[in-house]
N, C-alpha and C positions, 0 to 999 in steps of 0.2 A: 662490534661497537668500538669506536675509537676512545680509549681511556682518557687521553689528553683532552678531547672534546667534551667528554662527560665532566671532567674536572673544571673546565672553563664554564660550563653551564651551572654547575654547583656553586662555583665562586660567584658568578653573576647573580644567581638566585639569592645567595646569602647576603651579598653586598647591597643589592638594590631592591629586592622583592620579598623581604622578610622570610627568605628560605623557600618560597613557593617555586616549584618546578614540576611541570607535567610532561611526561613522555608517553605518547600513545602510538601503538602500532596497529594498523588496520590491514585489511587484505591487500590493498593496492597502494598505501602510502603510510607515512609517519607524520606525526604532529608533535612539535616541541614548543613549549611556552612557559611563561612565568605567572600563570594564573591557575586557580583551582576551578575547573569548569563545573557549573551547576546543571547545565542543560545542553542540548545539542547545539543551540545557537552559540554558546561559549566555545564549543569545540570547533565550530566553523571559523571562528576568529583566530584560532591558534595557527601559527605558521606551519606550512605543509611542505613535504618533500617526498620524492619517490624513495629516497633512502633516509636512514637516520641522520647521516652526515648532512644531507641537503636540508632537512628540516631543522637540525641543530644550528647550522650556519645561518639559516633564515631567521631563526629566533634571536640569535646573538646580534644580527644586523638590525633587528627591529627592537632591541631590548632597551629602549629608553623608558623611563618611568612614565613619561607623558603618553607614549603609545599605549601602554597597558592601562593607564588611567582612563583613556578614552574607551577602551573595551569595557572596563568596569562601569563607567558612567552610562554607556549605552545599555548595559544590562539593567542597571538601576532604573533608567528611564523607561525601558520596556515594561518592567514589573509595575512601576507607578502608574503608567497608562492603563495597564490591564486592570489594576485595582480601581482606578477612577471610572472606568467604563463598566465595571461590574462583571467583567469577563473572568476574573480570577477567583 
C-alpha cells in the first residue's frame, strides 16, 4: 500500500467528509470511498479497482461532496420507499 496515497485519502476524508474513509479488500478487487456502508448496495456504490491504488485514485477522482451526497440520498430514498410500501 502506498503510504502517500493513504495520507491523501485521510486528508480528503478529514477535510471534506467528517473523517469517513472506507477501505475494503475482496477476493478480486478493492473498494475505497468516503462513506460508511450500511448494506451491500452501499458497497456497490464505492469506487472499485483491481488494486488498492486503482480504487484509491478512483475515490479521489470522485471525491466531491456532491457525489457522495447523491449516494447518501439514494440510500435514504431506498429506505423511505421500503417503509412506505411496508416491505421494511
